[in-house]
C-alpha positions in Angstrom: 83.6 126.1 80.4 86.8 125.0 81.8 88.3 121.8 80.5 88.3 118.7 82.6 91.5 118.0 84.4 93.3 115.0 82.9 94.6 112.5 85.5 98.0 111.2 85.1 99.1 107.5 85.7 100.3 108.7 89.2 96.8 109.9 90.1 95.4 106.5 88.9 97.9 104.7 91.0 96.8 106.4 94.1 93.1 105.6 93.3 93.9 102.0 92.7 95.9 101.8 95.9 92.8 102.9 97.9 90.3 100.7 95.8 92.5 97.5 96.2 93.7 97.9 99.8 90.7 99.6 101.3 90.8 102.6 103.6 94.4 103.6 104.5 95.8 105.4 107.4 96.9 109.0 106.5 100.5 108.1 107.2 100.4 105.1 104.9 98.6 107.0 102.2 101.0 109.9 102.4 103.9 107.4 102.2 102.4 105.9 99.1 101.9 109.4 97.7 105.7 110.1 98.2 106.8 106.8 96.6 104.4 107.3 93.6 104.9 110.9 92.8 108.4 111.5 94.2 107.1 114.7 96.0 107.0 115.4 99.6 103.4 115.2 100.8 103.3 118.7 102.1 99.9 120.3 102.7 99.5 122.2 99.4 100.9 119.6 96.9 99.0 116.7 98.5 95.7 118.5 98.6 96.2 119.6 95.0 96.4 115.9 94.0 93.4 115.0 96.1 91.4 117.9 94.6 92.2 116.9 90.9 91.4 113.3 91.6 87.9 114.3 93.1 87.2 116.6 90.1 87.3 113.5 87.9 85.8 111.0 90.4 82.7 113.2 90.7 81.6 112.4 87.2 81.1 108.7 88.4 79.7 109.7 91.7 82.7 108.8 93.8 84.8 110.7 96.1 88.2 110.3 97.7 87.4 111.2 101.3 89.2 111.7 104.6 87.6 110.6 107.9 88.5 110.3 111.6 88.6 106.8 113.2 87.1 107.8 116.5 88.6 104.7 118.3 92.4 105.4 117.6 92.2 109.1 116.9 93.8 108.7 113.5 92.8 110.0 110.0 92.0 107.6 107.1 91.5 107.9 103.4 89.2 105.9 101.2 87.1 106.1 98.1 83.3 106.3 98.7 80.1 106.2 96.6 78.3 109.5 97.0 75.1 108.3 95.4 72.1 107.4 97.7 69.5 105.9 95.6 67.8 102.6 94.9 70.3 101.7 92.3 73.2 102.0 94.7 71.7 99.1 96.7 72.7 96.8 93.9 76.4 97.5 94.6 76.6 95.5 97.8 77.4 91.8 98.2 75.6 91.5 101.5 72.2 89.7 101.8 69.1 91.3 103.4 69.6 89.6 106.7 73.2 90.8 106.8 72.3 94.4 106.1 69.5 94.2 108.7 72.0 93.0 111.2 74.5 95.9 110.4 71.5 98.4 110.7 70.7 97.1 114.1 74.1 97.3 115.4 74.6 100.7 113.9 71.6 102.0 115.6 72.4 100.5 118.9 76.0 102.0 118.7 74.8 105.5 117.8 72.1 105.4 120.5 74.6 104.7 123.2 74.2 107.8 125.6 77.4 107.1 127.3 79.5 108.0 124.3 81.4 104.8 124.3 80.6 104.0 120.6 80.3 100.2 121.1 78.2 97.4 122.1 79.1 93.9 123.5 79.5 91.1 121.2 76.7 89.3 122.7 74.3 92.2 122.2 75.4 92.3 118.6 74.5 88.7 118.2 71.1 89.2 119.9 70.0 91.9 117.6 66.5 91.1 116.5 66.5 91.3 112.7 62.6 91.5 112.4 62.8 94.9 114.3 64.4 96.3 111.3 61.4 95.5 109.2 58.8 96.7 111.8 60.7 99.9 112.3 60.2 100.8 108.7 56.4 100.4 108.9 54.4 103.6 109.4 53.9 103.9 113.1 50.3 105.0 112.5 49.5 101.8 110.8 47.6 99.2 113.0 47.9 96.5 110.4 49.6 93.5 112.2 49.8 91.5 109.0 53.3 92.8 108.1 55.1 89.7 106.9 58.5 89.1 108.2 60.8 87.7 105.5 61.8 84.1 106.1 65.4 85.0 105.4 65.4 87.1 108.5 63.5 84.6 110.7 65.8 81.8 109.7 69.1 83.7 110.1 70.9 81.7 112.6 73.2 82.5 115.4 76.2 81.1 113.5 75.4 83.1 110.5 75.3 86.2 112.5 78.6 85.3 114.0 80.2 84.8 110.6 78.6 88.1 109.4 80.2 89.9 112.2 83.6 88.5 111.2 82.9 89.6 107.7 82.0 93.1 108.7 85.1 93.4 110.8 87.3 92.3 107.9 85.6 94.6 105.5 86.1 97.3 108.0 82.4 98.3 108.5 82.8 97.3 112.1 85.7 96.9 114.3 86.6 94.7 117.2 87.8 96.6 120.4 88.8 95.5 123.9 86.8 93.1 125.9 85.0 91.6 123.0 83.1 94.7 122.2 82.0 95.9 118.7 82.5 99.4 117.3 82.0 101.1 114.0 84.8 100.5 111.3 86.5 103.2 109.3 84.3 102.6 106.2 81.3 103.3 108.3 82.8 106.7 109.1 83.8 107.3 105.5 80.6 106.3 103.8 77.8 107.1 106.2 78.5 110.8 106.7 75.1 111.7 105.2 73.2 108.9 107.3 74.7 110.4 110.4 73.5 113.9 109.5 70.1 112.7 108.3 69.5 110.9 111.5 70.6 113.7 113.6 73.4 111.9 115.3 75.0 114.5 117.7 78.2 116.0 116.3 81.6 116.9 117.8 81.8 120.5 118.9 85.3 120.9 117.4 85.2 119.1 114.0 81.4 119.0 113.5 81.4 115.3 112.5 79.3 112.6 114.1 80.3 112.0 117.7 79.8 108.3 118.0 82.6 107.9 120.5 83.2 111.1 122.3 83.7 112.9 125.7 80.8 114.7 127.2 80.6 118.0 129.0 80.2 117.6 132.8 77.4 120.3 132.8 74.1 118.3 132.6 72.5 121.2 130.9 75.1 121.2 128.1 74.9 118.8 125.1 78.4 119.3 124.0 80.3 116.3 122.7 83.9 116.2 121.6 86.1 113.5 120.1 89.0 112.6 122.5 91.5 113.4 119.6 89.8 116.7 118.9 89.9 117.5 122.6 93.5 116.7 122.8 94.3 119.0 119.8 92.1 121.7 121.2 93.7 121.8 124.6 97.2 121.7 123.2 96.8 125.1 121.5 98.5 127.9 123.3 96.1 130.1 125.4 93.2 127.6 125.2 91.8 126.8 128.6 90.7 123.4 129.5 87.0 124.3 129.5 83.9 123.1 127.4 84.0 124.8 124.1 80.2 125.0 124.4 79.5 126.3 127.8 82.8 127.2 129.5 82.5 124.6 132.2 85.7 123.2 133.5 86.6 120.0 131.5 87.5 116.9 133.4 90.8 115.3 132.9 91.1 112.4 130.4 91.2 109.1 132.3 94.8 107.5 132.5 93.5 104.3 131.0 92.3 106.2 128.0 95.6 108.0 127.7 97.6 104.7 127.9 95.3 103.2 125.1 95.9 106.2 122.8 99.7 105.9 123.5 99.6 102.2 122.6 97.7 103.1 119.3 100.5 105.7 118.5 103.2 103.1 119.1 101.5 100.7 116.6 101.1 103.3 113.9 102.8 102.4 110.7 102.6 100.0 107.8 100.3 97.2 109.1 97.0 95.5 108.3 94.1 97.8 107.8 91.6 95.7 109.7 91.4 96.6 113.4 93.1 93.7 115.3 90.8 91.9 117.9 91.8 91.8 121.6 93.0 88.2 122.5 89.8 87.6 124.4 87.8 88.3 121.4 89.7 86.6 118.8 87.7 83.3 119.1 84.5 85.3 118.4 85.8 87.6 115.8 88.5 85.8 113.9 89.2 86.9 110.4 87.0 84.8 108.1 89.3 82.6 105.9 86.5 82.5 103.2 86.6 86.2 102.5 88.9 87.3 99.7 91.1 90.2 100.8 91.2 91.6 97.3 87.4 92.1 97.0 86.8 95.3 95.2 85.3 98.3 97.1 82.1 98.3 95.1 81.3 94.7 96.0 80.8 95.5 99.7 79.3 98.9 99.6 76.7 99.9 102.2 75.2 103.5 101.5 72.6 105.6 103.1 70.0 104.3 100.8 70.9 100.7 101.8 70.0 101.8 105.3 66.8 103.4 104.4 64.0 102.6 106.9 66.2 103.0 109.9 64.6 104.6 112.9 65.4 108.3 113.2 67.9 108.9 115.9 67.5 112.2 117.4 68.9 113.7 120.5 65.4 113.4 122.2 65.1 109.7 121.2 68.5 109.0 122.8 67.4 110.7 126.0 64.2 108.6 126.1 66.3 105.5 125.5 68.5 106.4 128.5 65.5 107.1 130.7 63.8 103.7 129.8 
């Protein structure tokens, strides 16, 4: 049996950077890699470091993972918990009402049949927490005596508002233009198995959950593609601008979306990791002063098991939602 890889102080420094600072943009993480190791973060050297780190982290059910932020099209790195059991629920700092609110927002966002990947701030605040309890009850049960925990019934609007601020700060959610709420980088990092188990439609190109995505114009085609994946695909030599699923001519990306993507590129570089709210949304989603920025990753973990009892989100259920 091969001996376990021994991590050096440089490996430990890279892990600590992610644990203490939260998910980092790929450009930032590669810059830290270069400063720590003194090596150019070329593909092979960088990947070898990541592989060695994950070999060791696997013994404690952790993984250094890469994900796509579907709102700015950039890659991020973070350390995630790979265990989905009852014990992992104990690793979260959030209360039952807060988790119920997150579950409700998560379901509302992934059920968006327009592929915008967001809901309004008002809709987020109006999520009915008791529905998260009722959705976990067997649909065949006719027992109306299911008791709603008082903590859910008494969770005020101001508490919801403060919780949204906390989720944005912790990068489980993000604030985007016009006061809308989207999923944060940590949701994309940690909930990969949840997206799969709940049959959230995937991107035709990268096969990851297509929460915010472009749709094929052919009504009989279910193809979804992330805007960044679409851009990379169509930039390849000899690739036609057609749907990778059915071959239908793909529509041009709207100028507004292209402008937003360029603005995101201009802002790339060392910065706060938390997505910054649009001015119109800052009053509602200001960074909570009472939240410690140095909170450890394990203190605010949401795992697939934490979200157990969520309604199953299938393609057919999304269509029924759209038709309602």
